[in-house]
mmCIF file of the C-alpha atoms, coordinates in Angstrom:
data_MODEL
# 
_entry.id   MODEL 
# 
loop_
_atom_site.group_PDB 
_atom_site.id 
_atom_site.type_symbol 
_atom_site.label_atom_id 
_atom_site.label_alt_id 
_atom_site.label_comp_id 
_atom_site.label_asym_id 
_atom_site.label_entity_id 
_atom_site.label_seq_id 
_atom_site.pdbx_PDB_ins_code 
_atom_site.Cartn_x 
_atom_site.Cartn_y 
_atom_site.Cartn_z 
_atom_site.occupancy 
_atom_site.B_iso_or_equiv 
_atom_site.pdbx_formal_charge 
_atom_site.auth_seq_id 
_atom_site.auth_comp_id 
_atom_site.auth_asym_id 
_atom_site.auth_atom_id 
_atom_site.pdbx_PDB_model_num 
ATOM 1  C CA . UNK A 1 1  ? 9.610  52.116  117.902 1.00 0.00 ? 1  UNK A CA 1 
ATOM 2  C CA . UNK A 1 2  ? 6.463  50.414  116.609 1.00 0.00 ? 2  UNK A CA 1 
ATOM 3  C CA . UNK A 1 3  ? 7.492  50.814  113.042 1.00 0.00 ? 3  UNK A CA 1 
ATOM 4  C CA . UNK A 1 4  ? 10.895 48.954  113.655 1.00 0.00 ? 4  UNK A CA 1 
ATOM 5  C CA . UNK A 1 5  ? 8.982  45.954  115.322 1.00 0.00 ? 5  UNK A CA 1 
ATOM 6  C CA . UNK A 1 6  ? 6.478  46.095  112.448 1.00 0.00 ? 6  UNK A CA 1 
ATOM 7  C CA . UNK A 1 7  ? 9.396  45.894  109.859 1.00 0.00 ? 7  UNK A CA 1 
ATOM 8  C CA . UNK A 1 8  ? 11.128 43.192  111.648 1.00 0.00 ? 8  UNK A CA 1 
ATOM 9  C CA . UNK A 1 9  ? 7.938  41.260  111.938 1.00 0.00 ? 9  UNK A CA 1 
ATOM 10 C CA . UNK A 1 10 ? 7.247  41.832  108.238 1.00 0.00 ? 10 UNK A CA 1 
ATOM 11 C CA . UNK A 1 11 ? 10.723 40.749  107.252 1.00 0.00 ? 11 UNK A CA 1 
ATOM 12 C CA . UNK A 1 12 ? 10.456 37.580  109.413 1.00 0.00 ? 12 UNK A CA 1 
ATOM 13 C CA . UNK A 1 13 ? 7.131  36.607  107.715 1.00 0.00 ? 13 UNK A CA 1 
ATOM 14 C CA . UNK A 1 14 ? 8.587  37.180  104.317 1.00 0.00 ? 14 UNK A CA 1 
ATOM 15 C CA . UNK A 1 15 ? 11.723 35.126  105.195 1.00 0.00 ? 15 UNK A CA 1 
ATOM 16 C CA . UNK A 1 16 ? 9.360  32.367  106.471 1.00 0.00 ? 16 UNK A CA 1 
ATOM 17 C CA . UNK A 1 17 ? 7.234  32.459  103.202 1.00 0.00 ? 17 UNK A CA 1 
ATOM 18 C CA . UNK A 1 18 ? 10.351 32.257  101.072 1.00 0.00 ? 18 UNK A CA 1 
ATOM 19 C CA . UNK A 1 19 ? 11.808 29.312  102.980 1.00 0.00 ? 19 UNK A CA 1 
ATOM 20 C CA . UNK A 1 20 ? 8.572  27.403  102.700 1.00 0.00 ? 20 UNK A CA 1 
ATOM 21 C CA . UNK A 1 21 ? 8.291  28.002  98.970  1.00 0.00 ? 21 UNK A CA 1 
ATOM 22 C CA . UNK A 1 22 ? 11.900 26.958  98.666  1.00 0.00 ? 22 UNK A CA 1 
ATOM 23 C CA . UNK A 1 23 ? 11.350 23.752  100.647 1.00 0.00 ? 23 UNK A CA 1 
ATOM 24 C CA . UNK A 1 24 ? 8.297  22.787  98.624  1.00 0.00 ? 24 UNK A CA 1 
ATOM 25 C CA . UNK A 1 25 ? 10.185 23.560  95.336  1.00 0.00 ? 25 UNK A CA 1 
ATOM 26 C CA . UNK A 1 26 ? 13.156 21.192  96.410  1.00 0.00 ? 26 UNK A CA 1 
ATOM 27 C CA . UNK A 1 27 ? 10.532 18.447  97.343  1.00 0.00 ? 27 UNK A CA 1 
ATOM 28 C CA . UNK A 1 28 ? 9.036  18.686  93.949  1.00 0.00 ? 28 UNK A CA 1 
ATOM 29 C CA . UNK A 1 29 ? 12.399 18.375  92.285  1.00 0.00 ? 29 UNK A CA 1 
ATOM 30 C CA . UNK A 1 30 ? 13.490 15.591  94.364  1.00 0.00 ? 30 UNK A CA 1 
ATOM 31 C CA . UNK A 1 31 ? 10.510 13.473  93.482  1.00 0.00 ? 31 UNK A CA 1 
ATOM 32 C CA . UNK A 1 32 ? 11.773 13.563  89.820  1.00 0.00 ? 32 UNK A CA 1 
ATOM 33 C CA . UNK A 1 33 ? 14.642 11.545  90.857  1.00 0.00 ? 33 UNK A CA 1 
ATOM 34 C CA . UNK A 1 34 ? 14.590 7.828   90.298  1.00 0.00 ? 34 UNK A CA 1 
ATOM 35 C CA . UNK A 1 35 ? 16.532 5.732   92.780  1.00 0.00 ? 35 UNK A CA 1 
ATOM 36 C CA . UNK A 1 36 ? 18.362 3.078   90.552  1.00 0.00 ? 36 UNK A CA 1 
ATOM 37 C CA . UNK A 1 37 ? 19.023 0.984   93.577  1.00 0.00 ? 37 UNK A CA 1 
ATOM 38 C CA . UNK A 1 38 ? 15.397 0.033   93.719  1.00 0.00 ? 38 UNK A CA 1 
ATOM 39 C CA . UNK A 1 39 ? 15.480 -1.704  90.428  1.00 0.00 ? 39 UNK A CA 1 
ATOM 40 C CA . UNK A 1 40 ? 17.450 -4.886  89.913  1.00 0.00 ? 40 UNK A CA 1 
ATOM 41 C CA . UNK A 1 41 ? 20.353 -4.939  87.539  1.00 0.00 ? 41 UNK A CA 1 
ATOM 42 C CA . UNK A 1 42 ? 19.351 -6.551  84.214  1.00 0.00 ? 42 UNK A CA 1 
ATOM 43 C CA . UNK A 1 43 ? 21.245 -9.601  83.259  1.00 0.00 ? 43 UNK A CA 1 
ATOM 44 C CA . UNK A 1 44 ? 22.333 -9.230  79.770  1.00 0.00 ? 44 UNK A CA 1 
ATOM 45 C CA . UNK A 1 45 ? 23.381 -12.244 77.530  1.00 0.00 ? 45 UNK A CA 1 
ATOM 46 C CA . UNK A 1 46 ? 25.449 -9.911  75.303  1.00 0.00 ? 46 UNK A CA 1 
ATOM 47 C CA . UNK A 1 47 ? 28.704 -10.526 77.249  1.00 0.00 ? 47 UNK A CA 1 
ATOM 48 C CA . UNK A 1 48 ? 28.555 -14.160 76.878  1.00 0.00 ? 48 UNK A CA 1 
ATOM 49 C CA . UNK A 1 49 ? 30.570 -15.636 74.099  1.00 0.00 ? 49 UNK A CA 1 
ATOM 50 C CA . UNK A 1 50 ? 30.544 -18.980 72.380  1.00 0.00 ? 50 UNK A CA 1 
ATOM 51 C CA . UNK A 1 51 ? 33.245 -21.640 73.162  1.00 0.00 ? 51 UNK A CA 1 
ATOM 52 C CA . UNK A 1 52 ? 35.137 -22.640 69.807  1.00 0.00 ? 52 UNK A CA 1 
ATOM 53 C CA . UNK A 1 53 ? 35.191 -26.335 70.870  1.00 0.00 ? 53 UNK A CA 1 
ATOM 54 C CA . UNK A 1 54 ? 31.859 -27.176 72.442  1.00 0.00 ? 54 UNK A CA 1 
ATOM 55 C CA . UNK A 1 55 ? 29.787 -24.219 71.235  1.00 0.00 ? 55 UNK A CA 1 
ATOM 56 C CA . UNK A 1 56 ? 28.484 -23.476 74.817  1.00 0.00 ? 56 UNK A CA 1 
ATOM 57 C CA . UNK A 1 57 ? 27.940 -19.830 75.702  1.00 0.00 ? 57 UNK A CA 1 
ATOM 58 C CA . UNK A 1 58 ? 30.186 -18.966 78.489  1.00 0.00 ? 58 UNK A CA 1 
ATOM 59 C CA . UNK A 1 59 ? 30.853 -15.733 80.387  1.00 0.00 ? 59 UNK A CA 1 
ATOM 60 C CA . UNK A 1 60 ? 34.486 -16.268 80.723  1.00 0.00 ? 60 UNK A CA 1 
ATOM 61 C CA . UNK A 1 61 ? 36.706 -17.590 77.884  1.00 0.00 ? 61 UNK A CA 1 
ATOM 62 C CA . UNK A 1 62 ? 40.411 -18.128 77.558  1.00 0.00 ? 62 UNK A CA 1 
ATOM 63 C CA . UNK A 1 63 ? 41.842 -17.254 74.028  1.00 0.00 ? 63 UNK A CA 1 
ATOM 64 C CA . UNK A 1 64 ? 44.404 -19.300 72.256  1.00 0.00 ? 64 UNK A CA 1 
ATOM 65 C CA . UNK A 1 65 ? 45.898 -19.176 68.828  1.00 0.00 ? 65 UNK A CA 1 
ATOM 66 C CA . UNK A 1 66 ? 45.451 -22.641 66.910  1.00 0.00 ? 66 UNK A CA 1 
ATOM 67 C CA . UNK A 1 67 ? 47.778 -24.118 64.183  1.00 0.00 ? 67 UNK A CA 1 
ATOM 68 C CA . UNK A 1 68 ? 46.427 -21.804 61.462  1.00 0.00 ? 68 UNK A CA 1 
ATOM 69 C CA . UNK A 1 69 ? 46.849 -18.702 63.543  1.00 0.00 ? 69 UNK A CA 1 
ATOM 70 C CA . UNK A 1 70 ? 43.199 -18.066 64.183  1.00 0.00 ? 70 UNK A CA 1 
ATOM 71 C CA . UNK A 1 71 ? 41.825 -17.065 67.558  1.00 0.00 ? 71 UNK A CA 1 
ATOM 72 C CA . UNK A 1 72 ? 40.093 -19.612 69.431  1.00 0.00 ? 72 UNK A CA 1 
ATOM 73 C CA . UNK A 1 73 ? 38.062 -18.875 72.576  1.00 0.00 ? 73 UNK A CA 1 
ATOM 74 C CA . UNK A 1 74 ? 37.968 -21.830 75.053  1.00 0.00 ? 74 UNK A CA 1 
ATOM 75 C CA . UNK A 1 75 ? 35.665 -22.264 78.033  1.00 0.00 ? 75 UNK A CA 1 
ATOM 76 C CA . UNK A 1 76 ? 36.894 -23.672 81.375  1.00 0.00 ? 76 UNK A CA 1 
ATOM 77 C CA . UNK A 1 77 ? 35.812 -27.218 80.550  1.00 0.00 ? 77 UNK A CA 1 
ATOM 78 C CA . UNK A 1 78 ? 37.635 -27.391 77.145  1.00 0.00 ? 78 UNK A CA 1 
ATOM 79 C CA . UNK A 1 79 ? 40.781 -25.733 78.384  1.00 0.00 ? 79 UNK A CA 1 
ATOM 80 C CA . UNK A 1 80 ? 42.649 -28.984 79.029  1.00 0.00 ? 80 UNK A CA 1 
ATOM 81 C CA . UNK A 1 81 ? 41.974 -30.000 75.347  1.00 0.00 ? 81 UNK A CA 1 
ATOM 82 C CA . UNK A 1 82 ? 43.351 -26.778 74.163  1.00 0.00 ? 82 UNK A CA 1 
ATOM 83 C CA . UNK A 1 83 ? 46.438 -27.263 76.274  1.00 0.00 ? 83 UNK A CA 1 
ATOM 84 C CA . UNK A 1 84 ? 46.824 -30.932 75.027  1.00 0.00 ? 84 UNK A CA 1 
ATOM 85 C CA . UNK A 1 85 ? 46.864 -29.570 71.438  1.00 0.00 ? 85 UNK A CA 1 
ATOM 86 C CA . UNK A 1 86 ? 49.724 -27.160 72.620  1.00 0.00 ? 86 UNK A CA 1 
ATOM 87 C CA . UNK A 1 87 ? 47.848 -24.106 71.578  1.00 0.00 ? 87 UNK A CA 1 
ATOM 88 C CA . UNK A 1 88 ? 49.665 -20.782 72.458  1.00 0.00 ? 88 UNK A CA 1 
ATOM 89 C CA . UNK A 1 89 ? 47.723 -18.626 74.934  1.00 0.00 ? 89 UNK A CA 1 
ATOM 90 C CA . UNK A 1 90 ? 47.013 -15.075 74.025  1.00 0.00 ? 90 UNK A CA 1 
# 
């Protein structure tokens, strides 16, 4: 009877040690993860394009084809000018 209690006690101690080492190992692994939500999103100027009429860089352009068939990117301010010239919208 003493041997059974001793074996059960030994197994429970081994299980406890295994769980503690597993928990510590997981904690070390999770500290390697960087939370991207803590860092602000970088504003890039790459996605800004130049208006063909006023040469200002704008995020959103409307594209038209001019009289020679070339593609023209027009900002919100210059859009009425493109429509007065009867350019076809792409």
